[in-house]
N, C-alpha and C positions, 0 to 999 in steps of 0.2 A: 358787236356787243352781245347780241342775242346768241350768237354761236358760242361765245366764251361762257355765257351763263348756262347754256345747254350742256356743254362739256363738263362744266363744274357739277351740275346736277347728276350727270351720269357717273362721274367719279365718286360722288357721295353715295349714290345708290349702290355702286359696285362695292364700296367699302362696307356699307351696311349689310349687304348680302353675305359678304365674307364673314362678318362678325356673327351674323345669324347662323351661318353654316358651322362655324367653329363652336358656337354655343350648342348647336344640335349634336355635333360629334361628341363634345364633352359630356353632354347629357346622356347620350347613348352609351358612352364609356362608363359613366357613373352607374347607369342601370345595369350594364353588363357585370361590372365589378361587384355591385350590390347583390345582383342575382347569384353570382359565383360565390360570394361570401355566405349568402343564405343557403345555397345548395351544400356548401362544405359543412356548415353548421348542422344542417339536417342529416347529412351523412354521418357525422360524429354521433348524433343522438341515436340514429338507427343502428350504428355499429355497436354501441353500448347495449342497446336493447337485444341485439342478436347474441352478443356475448353472454348476457345474463340468461337468455333463453337456453343457450348451449350449456352453460354451467349448472343450470337447474334442471336439465333433462327435458326441456320443452322443445323437442326436436322439430315437430311440425311448425311451431311458431318460428323457430330459428330458420328453417328452410324458406319460409315465406318471406321473412325479412331479408335474408341473404340474396334472394332473387332481385330485390329492388335496389341493391347497392353494388351491383356488379362492376360499375365504373369507379368505385371508390378506391383510393390508393391502398387502403388497408384490407381490401377484400381477400388477398392471399393469406393474411394472418388469421382470418376467420376459417378459411379452408384448412390451414395448418392445424389450428386448434381442434377442428372437427375431426380431422384424420387421426390426430393423437388419441382421441377418445375411441377410435374404432380401428386400432392397429391390427386386431385379429382378422379383419376383413381385407386388409391391404396386401395384395399379392406382390411378388418380387417385381414384376414388370411395372406395376403402378408406382411402387416405391422408387424405382429407378427413374421413371418418367417425372415424378414430382421433384425428385432431387435435381434433375436437369431443368425443370420448369422454374424452380426457385433458386437457381444457382447464383443469381445476382443479389439474393437476399440472404440475411444471416440464418433464415429458417431452413434453407435447403439442406445443408449438411447436418444441421441439428435434427431435422426430421428423420433423415436417413439413419443417423446414429441411434435415435430412439427406436426406430423400427427394427434395426439390426439387433439391438440388445433385447428387444421383446422376443424376437425369433429365438435367440439363444436361450433365454429363460424358459422358453417353451419347448426346448429340445430340438430345434431345427438347426443343427450344427453346421449343415452344409452352407448356410448363409454366411456364417463367420469365416468359413474356409474361403469362400468366394469373394467376400467383400471387406475383409480387414479385421483381424483379431485385435489390432491396436485400439479399437474403439470400445473394447470391453473393460468392465471393472475387474478387480481382482477376483471377486466371487465368480463372475461370469467366465473369466479366463480359466479358473479351476474346473468349473463345470464343463467347459468346452474341451479342455485337455483330457479330462476323464472320459468324455464321450469319444474323443478321437482315439484314445487308448482302447476303449471297448470295441470300436469299429475296426480294429486291426492295425492301426497306425501307431504301434506301441513306441518304437524308438523316436519317432517324430514328436510324440506327446511328451515322453519322459525327458527328452533333451531340452525342453522348454520350461521345466519345473523349477530348476535351481533359483532363478531370479525371484520367483514367487515365494520360495521358502526362506531365502536369505534376507530377512528383514528383522528389525528390532522390536517387533510386536507379534502377538499371536494373531494368526490369520483366521478368516471365517471358517466355520466348521465344514462348509461346503468344499473346502480344499483338502480335508482329511483323506478322502478316498484316493485321490491322485498322489498326495504326499506319501501315503502308505505304500503305494505301488512303486513310487520313485525310490523310496528308502530300501524296499525289498530288492530292487534291481541292482543295488550296490553303487548307485551313483552318489550317494551321500558320503563324502570323505570327511576325515577329521579336520582338514583344512577348511572345508565349507562350514562345518559345525563351529569352528573357531571364529570364522567371520561373523556368523550369526551371534555368537556369544559376545563378541566385541560390540555389535550393534545393540544387543539387549542391554548390556551394561551402560553403554552410552545413553540409552533410553531409561536407565534406572529400573529396568523390569526384572526384579529379583526372581519372580515366579518363573518367567521364561528362562532366565539364566540357569536356575536349578534344574529345570526340565531338560535343558540341553546336555547336561552331564551324561545322560544315558547314551549319547552318541559318541562318547570318547572311550577309547580302550587304552591304546599306547600312551596317550597324553592326558589321561583323566586327572592325574595328580596335578599337572600344570593348570588344567582348567579349574580345579578346585582352589588352587592357590590364587588364581586370577580373581575368582569371585570373592574369596575371603579377604584379599587385600583391597578389593574395591570397596567393600562395606566395612572393613576394619583396617584402615591404612597403617595403623601402628604395627601391623604384621611385618612391615618392611624392616623393622628393627631386628628381625630374626632372619638373616640371609640364608640360613640352612633350609628354610621352607621353600626355597625357589631353585629350580633346576637351572643349570647353566647351558640352556639351549634356547633356540629362538622363542619357544613358547614360554619358558620360565622367565627369560629376560623381559619379555613383553609384560608378563604379569607383574614382575617386580617394578618395572618402569611406571606402569599405570598406577600402582599403589603408592610409589614414591611421590609422584606428582600430586596425587590426592592428599598425601601427608603434607606436602609442601604448601598447600593452601592455608594451613593453619600453623605450620612450623617451617617457614621457608629457609631460615638460616641453618636450622638443624638438618633439614633435607639436603642442603648444599654440602654440608660436612659429610653426611652419610654417602652421598653420591660420589664424592671424591675418593672414598674408600672402596666403594663397590666397583668403580671403573677398573680398579686393579685386581679385584677378586673375580669378576665375571668377564667373559669374552665378548664384550660389546663391540660390534663393528663400528666403523666411523659414522655410518648413516644412523645407526641406532643411538649412538652417543650424541650426535648433533640434534636429533629430535628431542631428547631429554633436556639437553643443555639450553636449547632455545626456550622451551616452555618454562624451565626452571629460572632462566634469566628474567622472564616476564613476571613470574610470581615474586621473585626477589625485588624487582623494580616496584611492584605494587606495595611491598613492605617498606620501601624507601631506600633500598640498597641498589644503586645504579652505578655501573662502572664508568670511568671517564674515557675509556677506550672502547670503541665499537668493535665487536667481533665480526669481521668481514665475511665470515661463513654464514652468518644469520640471514634468513630470508628478509626481503623488504617488508613483509607484513609483520614480522617479529620486531624489526627495527622501529616500525611505526608504532607498535604497541608500547615499546619502551619509551620512545620519544613522547608519547602521550603522558606517560608517568612523570617525565621530567617537568611537565607544566606545573604540577603542584609543588615542586621543590622551589620554584621561583628563583632558581639559580640560572642566570642567563648564560653562563659559560657552558654548563652541561647541556642546556637546551640547544645551544648552537651546535655542539658536538654531534648530538644525535639527529637533530633535524637536518643538518648539512650532510649527514650520511645517507639520507634517503635518496632513492633514484629520482631523476628529474621529473618523471611523470607524477610521482608522489608529491614532490616539493611544489609542483605547479598548482596543487589544490589550494583553494582560498584559505583553508584552515592553516596550513603550514606556511603559507606566505605571511599570514598575520603573525603567527607565533615566532617565526624566524625574524621578521621585521622588528617585532617588539623586543626580542632577546638581543638582537644585534644592536638596537638602539640603546638598550640598557648596559651594553658593554662599551658604548661610545663609538661603535662602528657606524659610519655615515650611510652605509648601504641599507641599514635598517629603515631610515627615514624614506629613502627612495622606494623601498618595497611597500611601505605603508601608504605613501602618496599614490602609487599605482593602484593599490587595492582600494583606496578610498573613492576611486572613480566608479567602482562597481556597486550595484544595488543588491547587496547580499548582506547577510548577518555580519560576516567578517569585514565587509566593506564599510558597514556602519560603525563597527568597532574601531577600525583604522581611522575613520574620519573623526570619531569622538576623541581618540588618543591624540590626534593632531590638532584638535580644536577647530576643525572646519566643518562646514555644512555637508552632510552626506549627500551623495548624488542619487537622484531618482531615475533619470534617463528615460522619461516617459515618451512613448510614441503616441501621436494623435490618433483618434478613431479613424477607421477606414471609411472611404467615401461610397463604396458600392457593395455593402453587405448583402443586398437582396438579389444581386445578379446571379447568385448561386442557388437561389431558393426554388428554381424550377426544375432542378435535377431530380429525377424520379426518386433517388435514395434520400434526398433532402426533403422532398415532399412527404415521403413515408416517415422520416424522422420527425418532421413537424407534426404530422397527424398522430403519431404515437405519443408525443409529448402532450398534444391536445386532449387525448383520451386517457392520459395518465398511465400509459404503459411505458414506464421509464426504463425498465430492463431491456426490452426489445429496442427501444429508442437508442440506448447506448450501444447495443450490438450493431445497429445500422450505422452509427457514427464510427465505430471501430473498423467496420468493413470499408467504409468510405474513406476513412483517414489514410488507409494504406495506398489508396489510388490517387489522391489529390496532390497537386503540386503546392509548393509553399504559399504562393499568392492566393490560391483558392482555399487553402487551409485557413489563412487569415480572414478571408471573406466569410467562410463558414463559421468561424469562431465569433466574428462580429454579429452575424445573423442569429446564431444560437443565443448570444447574450441579449440581443434586442427583443427576442420573443420571450425572454424571461427565464430561460433554462440556465441559471447562473452557475450551478455546480458543474454542469457539463462544459460550459464555456471555460471555466477555470481549469478543469482537467485537460481540456483540449489545448488551451494556450500553453500550459506547462509541458505537455507531451510534444508539442510542435516547437518548443523552445522559443516561443514568442513572448518572452518574459517582460518585454517593454510595454506590452498592452495593459497598463495599470488600470485603466478604466474597466477592462474586462476581468482582470485577475483580482482586483480589489474593489468590488462594487459595494454599495451601501444600502442594501434592502432593509426594510423595517427600521429605518434610521430613527424615526421619532420614538419608537418603542425602546430601542437601545438607549436613546438619550434620556428618556423618562426613568428607566430602571438604573442607569448609571448614576443619575442624580439621586435617586432614592437610596442607593447603596453606597454612594460616595466612592465609586470606582471610576477611573478615567474611561471615558466612553470609547476612546480608540483602543484601549486594552481589552475592554469587553467585546468589542466587535472583532478584534484580532483573535480572541479565543474561539468565537463562533466560526470565524473563517477557517481556522485550523481544524476545528472539530468536525465540521460537516460541509465546508464550502457553501454554506447557506442552503443546504438541502434539508428542508423541514420534515421530509419523510424518511430521513436516513435512519438505518438500524445497523449497529455494528455487530461483529461476531460475539461481543460480550453482552449484547442486548442493550446497549446504550441507545437512547432514542432522541430523534429530533434534532433541531437546530444546534443546540449546545450539548448534545449527546449525554443526556442524563440517564442514569440507571433509575428504574422506578423506585426502589427503596430509598435512594438518595433524595429523589424528588419529593417523596412523601415525608421524609424526615424534615426536609427543608420547609415544606408547606406547613407542617405542624409547628415548627419553630417560629414562623412568621404569622401563624394563625390564618393560613389560607386554606381553602377547601382542599380535601385530600384528592390528589389527581389520580386518574386511571391511566392505563397505557395510552389510550387514544387521546387523552388530554395533552400528552407530551408532543403530539404532532401539530398542535396549535402553536404557532410561533409566539403569540402573545404570552401564553402560559409558560412555554418553554424558556423564553428569554427572562421572564420574571423569576422563575425558580432557579434558572442557571445563574443569573446575576446575584441572587441572594446566597447561593452556594459558594460562588466565587468570592463574594464579600466575606463570608465566614472564614475562608482560607486566607484571604488578605489580612484579616484581623489576627488570625492565629500566627501568621508569619511576618508580623510587623510591617504590613503594607508593602512587602517586597514582591514585586510582580514575578520575578524569576521563581521564587520558592512557591508562590501561590499557583503559578502555571504548572510547575512540576507536580504539585500535590493534586491539582485538578486532573492531571493525566494518570498519575501513578498511585495516588492516595497519600493522605497526610502522614500516616504512620511510617510509610517507606521514606518519605522526605525527612522526617525527624531522625530516622536511623542514618540516612546518608549525611546528615549534618554533623554527626559526631566527629570530634577532633578536627573540625573545619573552621573553627572560629578565627576570624581575621584573614582568611584566605580571600583573595580577589574573586568576586563573583564569576567573572569570565573564566577563571581557572577552575572554580568549583563545577561549573556546568560541564566541563570536559571530563569530570570524574563520575558523572551520573552513570550508574551501572547499566541501565537500560538504554539501548540505542534509540528506541522509539521515543523515550522521554527526553533524551538529549536533543534529538532533532526537533521534537515538539517545542521545547523551551526556546531553542534558537529561532524557530519559525515565528513563535508568538511575539518575541521581542522585536524581530525584524518587521513583522506585519504591524505591530503596534506603532512603530515609527512611521511606516508608510501611511497608515490611517491618520496619524497625527498631522502629517503634511497635507493629506487630501481633505481633512476636515478643518484645516487652518488653525490647529491647536499649537503646533510647534513645540511639542514636548521633546526634551533631549533623549538620546538613546538610553542613558542611565540617569535615574534620579540619584542625588548625592547619597542618600541612605542605602541605596542598593549596590553600591560599588564593592562592598566587602561583606562577607558572611558575618552576621552578628553573633 
């Protein structure tokens, strides 16, 4: 009995010691993790102090701070920025060494390019010869070629000038000296001048086009007729103004097609006469007839028989015009004439399925049923037409997103996000994305999403074609703010969030090339007008980077467009992207047209895709928020 009790006590004691040991290990791990977190935070603060010191020229302070954070993941970025400020002191050997030292980082090649361009701008041409002229800008290339010419390598320099000269705009004045030497050398032919004239007119650069006339001798008359017909297309009504040679026929063709934009049927009649007057080759004839057929289709004249000599891209353009006719037979003729790879697009599967169904062909239903299984704009349209619930096909969240977080490049990406250097963070991701396998890409996307870098996670998921990660691609940040302003403006919250998702992918610091700002990409004048209308304080540029202010003003701007266009989300979304005035013009002669067909007629590709995305995103968000809004509201199905 005593032995049994003793063994029992020993067992209890052993179990207690194990628990104490486990607690001690856990506590030590907690202390280590906590210490590591504190160290990382301190590094971030010191990094920003060092950066500030560097940017404000406090170099002694910078160097002191830099010594203390040598182990920090972003230390190379400080060195990079420091060296960029002192390019004049960086010798070739050091530049090459730094390029090699940073070869696994996006800054390695960027630094070397900046260093090389600095050398060229300061007349050290031998560096460009040794290390790659392709890194130079147009201005720097001109300076380099001029120096090469001056140093005795005349033919080598002049042989490289033509691509710099043959562009549709005026080049930098730094190019004038080498251009002058190239022209004097006799390398500028009338063929090259004609190429640049074409580019200039394509770019509508009348000043450059007139300037180029000086380089024509034998074909100056044709060049003048080309310019005159471009700006005065009615000149094509006088065929005696055009020579019957390659140059003259091209001038006539260009003018005729410009005339056809406003007088397509008359241009067709003129063309039928001119084919017999001028010696057009089969190739020249086909080029004109394809473009003319597209312009006629835009005016409503579409042949029931497809010209099999037309290119697939021309057939597709005309097939797109058949959509507005709402004639299912002619739609089938043109869509069925597309090559298989074109017909495989979701757009053409939808319209072929719809038109076949409308002709009573059962193949149409099968096409729509297959398409309805896909989570795309056209998949949602197919499901709506069939009266079934659209498919979302969502993949569950990954289980191990943090397994990738210890990779050096991911550590740098994380720290760049933490110190708000989003540009270099994206560069780290782009470099890493090229190297990762699919499974690791998914883990990285999940990780980036979990640390809160939503716009990068969305971009990365789309790039990796991991479109089923709906929790990543369609997050709901600032949800309560969106809900509050959706309620205030009487806009469906899923639609409001869909617009923000399309505009910025929830990047509150986004700035577009048009200077649209913040989460909902507001232009400052638009934001200020909206603020004045709702009696809100006048915002500054910096105010629009505050999500609360941006969402408030963006929702009121969108509400104004919704009221203007009869609460039609399609028209309001198009106006949000392209402007209300344009949308009003696009609506002319469209009354009664199905909205899905009208969307295909939007002249701007960007706006077309924008509207399709917003409608699709709006449905996804309705499902994610439990709203269950249909793809189309009843009043949105036709253009009012």
